[in-house]
N, C-alpha and C positions, 0 to 999 in steps of 0.2 A: 504493499499499498503505500502510496506518496499524496501527501497534501498539499495542491497547489493555493496559494493567497496571493493575493495580488496585491500591489503597494499600496492600495487607498485602505484595504480590508487592515493590514500591518498598520498603517500609520493609525487608524481609527482605536487599535487595540493600545497602542503608545499612547496617543494623547488623551482618551478617558480616562488611563490607568495614570497618569501622571499626574492629572488633574486632580486628583485626591490625595499625591503623594507627591512631593517634591519640597526642594530646596527651602521656599517658604512657607511650610508647613511645620510645625515641629514632628520630631520620628516619631514619639508616643503617639502622635495625631492621624499618623498614615491609615490611610481605607483601601480594604480591598473591592473593589470593583469586578464586577459581573456580567456577562454579555454571550451574544447564543449568535449562532453559524445558522446563517443560510447556506444552498446548494445543491448538490446533486452530485451521483455518484457517475462515472465510467469505469468500470470494471471494478476493480478494486480500490480505484485513487477517487477522492474526495479533492471537486472542486469547490472551494469557497467564492458565490459570486458577492454576498455581504455579509456585513456584521453590526447589531445592534448593542451598544451598549443598553444596558434592561438598570440596572441598581446598582448601591454600593452599598458595603458595611456601614452598619451603625453598630456600635459600641455601647453596651450598657454594663452600667457596674456590677450585675447578679450574675454576668456572662461568666465561666470559667475560664470556657475557650469560645474563641471567634466565632459568632453564627452570621448567620444570611438570613434577614428577614425578610419575607416577600409582602408587598402591598398588595390591594387588590388590582390598586393601577399597573401593577408589574404582571401582576395574570392577563390583565386587558393589553396589558402591550404586547404579550408573546400570542395571544389570539389572534389580535391586528395581524400583527407582521408574520405569521404561519398560513392566515388565510391569504394576504398580499401573494404569499412566496408561494402557497398553491396555486394561483391564478398564475403564474408563471410558469408550471412545469417543475419548482423547485421545493422544496421543505427544511426542516429544521436538520440540520446533520452534526451538531454537535453544541459544545459551549465552552468560555472560556472566562478565567477570571485571573486578578493579578494577585503578588506575593511581595509585596515593598515592602523591601530589602531582606527576604527570607529567600531559602533555597527553593530555587524550582522543582518540583517533586508533586507528589500527591497526597495529601492527608486522608484519615480515614474516612470524614467531611464529601471532601473532593470525591474520594469512590465509588459512595453514597449516591452523589449526584449523577456522575458517569454512568453508575449503572442504569440511573433511568432513563438514561438515552441510550444507551446503546442494546435495553431490554427490546425498544421499540424501532432501535435502528442498530443490527449487528455492525454494522460500519463508522456509525459517530464516533467521535473525538474529543478529546479535552486537551486543552491547551492551557499553558500555565508561564505567565509572564512577569520580570521582575525587572524593572527600569534601569537597576543598580548595576543588575548584570550586565545590562546592554552598556553605558556608561562608561563603567569601570573594565570590562569584561573579566571578569572574574568568576568562579562558580563557587560560592560557598562552599565550606565544610558539612559533612552531613551530621557529624557530631562532634564536640569539644574534644580539639587535640589533632583532627583531623587538617591535612595543610590545606590551603589554598588553594586553586589552581589557575596560572593564569591561561586565557581564552584567546581565542584569534580569529576575528570577522562573527563574530558570537550575533546572533539578533535579541537575543532578551529571553528565551522561550523555548521552551521544548511542547510537543507533541506526545500525549499517552493517549491508551489503550488499554482496557483493561483484559486480563486472560483468560479467564473464563468466567461467565458472566453468571451460571452456575451456583457460583460459591458467593454471590454477593456480594456485598462490601467489604468481605474478606478475599477477596480473588485479588491476587499479585497483578502486578502492569508492566507495560513496557513502552520505549518509546516508539513514533513513528516517523520515517521520514516526510519532509516536505521541501517547497523549492517556494520562495518567494517570486516574483512574477512584478517586471516596471522598473526594473534596475539594470544597468549598463555591466554595473560587474561590484563585486563583494565593496571597493573604496568609497564607491557610489555608496552605494545602501546604507553603510554603515555609516559616513556622513552626512547624509540626509537624514539617519532616522536619529541619531546623538544630537541634531541640531532642531528637531521637534522638542525633542525633550526639555531645549530649554526655551523655544520659543512656546510651546505650553506654561512652563513653569511662569514665564514673565507675563503671557497673555489671557490665560484661559483662568480664571478663579475660579475655585472649587463653590463661593458663594457668591450672592449681588452681582452676578451676571450682567442682568441688566441696566444695575445701576454703576457698575464698574465702567461700562461701554459707553453710557450716559456720559460719564462725568470726561472721559475720552472724546469724548466727540465735542461735547462743550469746551472744553479745554482747548483743542485744536482749533476751534471757530474762536474763541478769543486771542488765540495767540497769531491766528492768520489778522483778524482785523487790526491787532496792533500792529503789524509789521509793515500791514496796507498804511494807516495811521501814521505809524513812525516815518514809512517811505515820506509822508506827504508833507509831514513838519519836518523832515529834514530840507526837504526842495525849499520848501516857505524860509527857511533860514538861510540856505545860501542865497535865496535871489536879495533877500533883505541886505545881505553884506554885499550883495554886486558882486557875487562869484557866479555869476549864470555860464562859465564856462566848463564849471566841473556839471552842471544839471546833465546832461547827456550819458557821461559817465557815469554817477550815482545811480542814474535812474536805472540802467543796464545790470548795474550791481544788484542794486535792490529787488528787479525784477526777477533776478536768475537766483536771488537768494528768495525769495515767494515763492517760486512754482519747483525749487527742490526741496519746500516745507511740504508744498501740496504734495507732491511724490515720495515722498517718506510716508504721509497721511495714508497717503491710496495703498501703500504698501500694505501698513498696519488694519487699515481697513479690509484689504482684502483679505487676512490675517484672520480677521474675525469672522465674514464672510463662512471662509473654509473651516472653523472652529464649530459652527453649529451644526454641523454634520458629526461632533464629538459629543455629541451632548448626549444625554439619556431621552429614548424611546419618548417618555412621558414627559419629559421637560418641553419638547419641544415646539410641541402648539400651543403653549403659553408663551415661551420666551420668545421664538423666531422672528414671530411679526411684530413684537415689541421692538425687537434691536434693528428690522429693517427699517423702522419709523425712524428710529432714532439717526439711523444711517442714512437718510434721506434728506435729515436738517443739513448733513453736511452738502449730500447733493447739491439742494438747492443755493445754497452760500456758493459752493464753486461755478454753479451754472452762470452766474454774475461775476465773476473773475474778471475775466478779458476785459469788461464794461469797467470796471472798475479802475484798471492797470490804466485803461484810454483816457477815461476821464484824468487821471494823475497827469498824464502825458500831457494832455492838449493843455490844459491850467499850468504847466511851465513850458 
C-alpha cells in the first residue's frame, strides 16, 4: 500500500496543527488537532483528495489522560463532509491528528479510533503529525534514556494501520509508505513546509481570528492614509521653502514607498485568504464571510489609491 498525499492536504495538516501548538503559545497549552481524509482507493493504494480539520483537544482538570471531546457540531461536520464526498464518488478514508512536541506513534486511544475506521474500510489509514519533528528533523526517543535520532527530509508525520482488527484496540500496528505530490524535489518540500510553520505561527491565531484580522486591516488602512497625508505635507513644506526642484524626485520616492507598502499588504492578505482553508470545518460558515467583509474594506481603499496619488501629483 502507498498513500498519495497532495501538497494542499499536507499543508492543511501542518497549518491546522501549528495553529494550536506553536512558539507563541506556552508548551503546556499546546493542543492536539483532529481531522479526516477524503479520497478513494486505487487497488490497495489510498489516494487522498482532501482533508478537513474537525476539532481540537479540550483540556479539563479532571482528565488523567488527554481526551477528545466531540461536539454535536463535529458530528454534523462528519455527516456533511461524508455526504459531499459520496456525491463525488469518494468517501472518508481515514483520520489524522497531531502529537505536538510528542513522539509520532499510536497511543491506545489512537488505536481505538483507527479501529473504528478500519472496521468499516479495511484500507483506512491513520496519520500522526508533530511539527517539531518537521522543524528540528529529530526523532524523539521511545523511552527515557533512548537516543534522539537525527532525520533528513522528514515531513513530520508517519502513517499507520492496524495489523489485525479482530484483536480490537489490542492489535499491533505498522507504518505505511506514502508519497507527497506537488513538489519539485525534497529540498523544496522541506523549505516550503517549514516556512508554513513560521507563517502560521505569526499570522493564524488560535482564538479571536476575526478581531485579529480586523485589527490588521484597520492598521494597514491607517498606515496607508498616514503615508499619503505625509507625502502631501512633505511636498507642501518643500513648496513653502521654495525647494520645488525636489518635488518630482520626492513624489516619485514616496509613491514607490506607498506602492511597496500596498504590495506587502496584499501578500499578507493573500495569506489570510489561504489560511481560511485551514479552519476547522464548523468554523468556516461563521468566520469566512466576516473575514471577507473585513478584507473588502482594504479593497475599497485601494480602489481609490491611483486617484489619490494623481490628486497629490496635480496639486504640486
